[in-house]
C-alpha positions in Angstrom: 8.1 4.7 16.8 6.2 7.7 18.1 2.6 8.1 17.0 2.0 11.4 15.2 -0.7 13.0 13.2 -1.0 15.6 10.5 -4.1 17.6 9.3 -4.7 17.2 5.6 -7.5 18.4 3.4 -9.4 15.1 3.7 -8.9 14.9 7.5 -6.4 13.8 10.2 -3.9 11.2 9.1 -1.9 9.3 11.7 1.7 8.3 11.0 4.8 7.0 12.6 8.3 8.4 12.1 11.6 6.8 13.2 13.4 10.2 12.8 17.1 10.5 12.2 19.3 12.1 9.6 19.3 9.2 7.1 17.5 9.2 3.7 13.7 9.1 4.0 11.6 6.1 3.0 7.8 6.5 3.1 6.1 3.1 3.3 2.5 2.6 2.2 0.0 -0.2 2.9 -3.2 -1.4 1.3 -6.9 -1.9 2.1 -8.0 -2.8 5.6 -4.5 -2.5 7.1 -2.5 0.1 8.8 1.2 1.1 8.9 2.0 -1.9 11.2 2.2 -4.0 8.0 5.8 -2.6 7.7 6.8 -3.0 11.4 9.4 -5.8 10.8 10.8 -4.1 7.8 11.2 -0.8 9.7 13.0 -2.6 12.5 15.5 -4.0 10.0 16.0 -0.6 8.2 16.9 1.4 11.3 19.0 3.4 12.0 20.4 3.9 8.5 17.1 5.0 7.0 14.4 7.3 8.4 11.1 5.5 8.0 7.8 7.5 7.8 4.8 5.2 7.8 1.3 6.8 7.4 -1.9 5.0 7.9 -3.9 5.8 4.8 -7.8 6.1 4.9 -8.3 2.6 3.5 -10.3 1.0 6.3 -7.6 0.4 8.9 -7.5 4.1 9.9 -8.9 5.2 13.3 -9.8 8.7 12.5 -12.6 9.0 9.9 -12.1 11.4 7.0 -14.4 14.4 6.3 -17.8 13.3 4.8 -17.0 15.2 1.5 -13.4 13.8 1.2 -12.4 12.4 -2.2 -11.3 8.9 -1.3 -11.2 7.4 -4.8 -8.0 5.8 -5.8 -6.9 9.1 -7.4 -8.1 11.0 -4.3 -6.0 8.9 -2.0 -3.0 9.2 -4.3 -3.4 13.0 -4.1 -3.6 12.7 -0.3 -0.2 10.9 -0.3 1.3 13.8 -2.3 -0.2 16.3 0.2 1.2 14.3 3.1 4.8 14.6 1.6 4.3 18.3 1.1 2.9 19.0 4.6 5.9 17.1 6.2 8.2 18.8 3.7 9.8 15.5 2.7 12.0 15.6 -0.4 13.9 13.0 -2.4 12.0 10.3 -0.6 11.9 6.6 -1.5 8.2 5.9 -1.9 7.5 2.2 -1.2 4.1 0.6 -1.5 2.7 -2.9 -1.0 -0.7 -4.1 -2.1 -1.8 -0.5 -2.9 -1.2 0.6 -6.5 -2.1 4.3 -6.2 1.4 5.6 -6.8 0.8 5.0 -10.5 -2.1 7.5 -10.3 0.2 9.9 -8.4 2.8 9.9 -11.1 0.1 10.1 -13.9 -1.4 13.1 -12.1 2.0 15.0 -12.1 2.6 14.9 -8.4 5.9 13.0 -8.2 8.4 15.8 -7.7 9.2 14.9 -4.1 9.8 11.3 -5.0 13.5 10.4 -5.6 13.1 6.6 -5.8 10.2 4.3 -6.3 9.7 0.8 -4.7 6.8 -1.2 -6.0 6.2 -4.5 -4.2 3.4 -6.8 -5.3 0.5 -4.3 -5.8 -2.5 -3.4 -7.8 -1.6 -2.6 -11.4 -3.1 -2.4 -14.9 -6.7 -3.7 -14.8 -6.2 -5.5 -11.4 -8.1 -3.0 -9.3 -9.5 -4.1 -6.8 -7.0 -7.0 -7.0 -7.7 -10.7 -7.5 -10.3 -12.8 -5.8 -10.2 -11.0 -2.5 -10.6 -7.6 -4.3 -13.6 -8.9 -6.3 -15.2 -10.2 -3.1 -14.6 -6.8 -1.4 -16.1 -4.9 -4.3 -19.2 -7.0 -4.3 -19.6 -6.4 -0.5 -19.1 -2.6 -1.0 -22.0 -2.5 -3.6 -24.5 -4.1 -1.2 -26.2 -2.2 1.6 -24.4 -3.1 4.8 -22.2 -5.5 2.9 -18.9 -4.2 4.3 -20.3 -4.5 7.8 -21.2 -8.1 7.3 -18.0 -9.0 5.5 -15.7 -7.7 8.2 -17.8 -9.0 11.1 -17.3 -12.5 9.7 -13.6 -11.9 9.9 -13.8 -12.0 13.7 -13.8 -15.8 13.1 -10.1 -16.6 12.6 -10.6 -19.6 10.2 -12.5 -17.4 7.8 -9.4 -15.2 7.5 -7.5 -17.9 5.7 -10.0 -18.4 2.9 -8.8 -17.4 -0.6 -11.7 -14.9 -0.9 -10.5 -13.0 2.2 -6.8 -13.1 3.4 -5.7 -16.6 2.7 -3.9 -15.6 -0.5 -2.5 -12.4 0.9 0.2 -14.1 3.1 1.7 -17.6 3.2 1.8 -17.4 7.0 -1.1 -16.2 9.2 -0.6 -12.6 10.4 -0.6 -12.4 14.2 -4.2 -12.3 15.4 -3.7 -9.1 17.5 -2.1 -7.3 14.6 -5.0 -8.2 12.3 -7.6 -7.4 15.0 -6.1 -3.9 15.1 -6.4 -3.6 11.3 -10.1 -4.6 11.4 -11.2 -2.9 14.6 -12.1 0.4 13.0 -14.3 -1.4 10.4 -16.0 -3.4 13.1 -16.9 -0.3 15.2 -17.3 2.7 12.9 -19.9 3.3 10.2 -17.8 6.3 9.1 -14.7 4.2 8.6 -16.8 1.7 6.5 -18.0 4.7 4.5 -14.5 5.8 3.8 -13.5 2.3 2.7 -16.6 2.0 0.5 -15.6 5.3 -1.3 -12.2 3.9 -2.1 -13.4 0.4 -3.3 -16.1 2.0 -5.5 -13.7 4.8 -6.6 -11.9 2.7 -9.2 -11.9 4.4 -12.6 -12.5 2.6 -15.9 -9.9 0.2 -17.2 -8.8 2.7 -19.9 -7.8 5.1 -17.1 -6.0 2.4 -15.1 -3.9 1.5 -18.2 -3.1 5.2 -18.7 -1.8 5.4 -15.2 0.5 2.4 -15.7 1.7 3.8 -19.0 2.6 7.1 -17.2 5.4 5.2 -15.4 7.4 5.7 -18.6 7.8 9.3 -17.5 9.3 8.5 -14.1 13.0 9.2 -14.9 14.4 8.2 -11.5 15.6 4.9 -10.0 12.8 2.3 -9.5 12.8 -1.1 -7.9 10.0 -3.6 -8.5 10.0 -6.5 -6.0 7.4 -9.1 -6.6 6.4 -12.3 -4.8 7.1 -15.1 -7.2 4.2 -17.2 -5.8 1.7 -14.3 -5.7 -1.9 -15.5 -6.3 -3.5 -12.0 -6.1 -1.1 -9.8 -8.0 0.0 -11.7 -11.2 3.8 -12.1 -11.3 3.8 -11.0 -14.9 2.6 -7.6 -13.8 5.9 -7.1 -12.0 7.8 -7.8 -15.2 5.5 -5.4 -17.2 5.9 -2.6 -14.6 9.7 -2.9 -14.5 9.6 -2.7 -18.3 7.7 0.5 -18.3 10.0 2.3 -15.8 13.0 3.8 -17.7 15.3 3.0 -14.7 13.4 0.1 -13.3 14.8 -3.3 -12.2 12.9 -6.4 -11.1 13.6 -8.7 -8.2 11.4 -11.7 -7.5 11.1 -12.7 -3.8 10.4 -16.4 -3.2 8.3 -18.0 -0.5 5.9 -15.1 -0.2 2.4 -14.1 -1.2 1.3 -10.5 -1.7 2.2 -9.0 1.7 5.9 -9.3 1.3 6.6 -7.1 4.4 4.8 -9.7 6.5 6.0 -12.9 4.7 9.7 -11.9 4.0 10.5 -8.7 5.9 14.3 -9.4 6.1 14.9 -9.9 2.4 12.7 -7.0 1.5 14.5 -4.7 4.0 17.8 -5.8 2.6 16.7 -4.9 -0.9 15.3 -1.5 0.1 18.4 -0.7 2.1 20.7 -1.5 -0.8 18.5 0.4 -3.2 18.2 3.5 -1.0 21.9 3.7 -0.1 23.0 3.3 -3.6 23.7 -0.4 -4.0 22.4 -2.5 -6.8 19.4 -4.8 -6.0 20.0 -8.4 -6.6 17.7 -11.4 -6.7 
């Protein structure tokens, strides 16, 4: 896919776009990753579906945002809405993994360009930042220089498989070169670490998080919740609760996967998304 960029209010956001005339799917990743999380899913979806994959300012981005940018959870959600507007993307299938900010986007009244919603094992309800890795990240963000130390330690590959880091994110280790590319900006740039710190510390009170989830009741378009049945970071019962909140939501559990379903089970996830986008009924 060609590497492109767009200037938004917070700064320059890089993205990839497969192009084509098919329906558009915008695929979103979580903290300390970039759009390459979806690479195998994108390969499976083409050429039927045009895939647009931005790299959000969540630590894996190479271009630091402006110092005054709002990179709270809500701020990044608004940035996604701005991204859709700047590219003039309409009736998109918005798919997210790990990152739960789409709930904030809908609660904030910015969902008019979204035709379908795909939620795959992500932050929800009070689980921000999520699970044991999220709590570890939040603690590091609160300490002076904590993020620098935490991610420098991840240069040692065995530490990546600990439950407090990435060990519970995937059942199978992510390719070292791919993960190195995710972490490289955090290893080398104080400004990127600043951006990530803003996000991690920009989680609102639990009452607001629950209000965001409840706002899914207002999303009157098709929605698919695909959850890893063995997830140890995003509670599987959250998938059931989210599907129940969505008026036109359906739930599919994906076996043999942890949180990062696009990495653990890209083929089955791509099949689900293709059937969902092209009008078929998702099946377990």
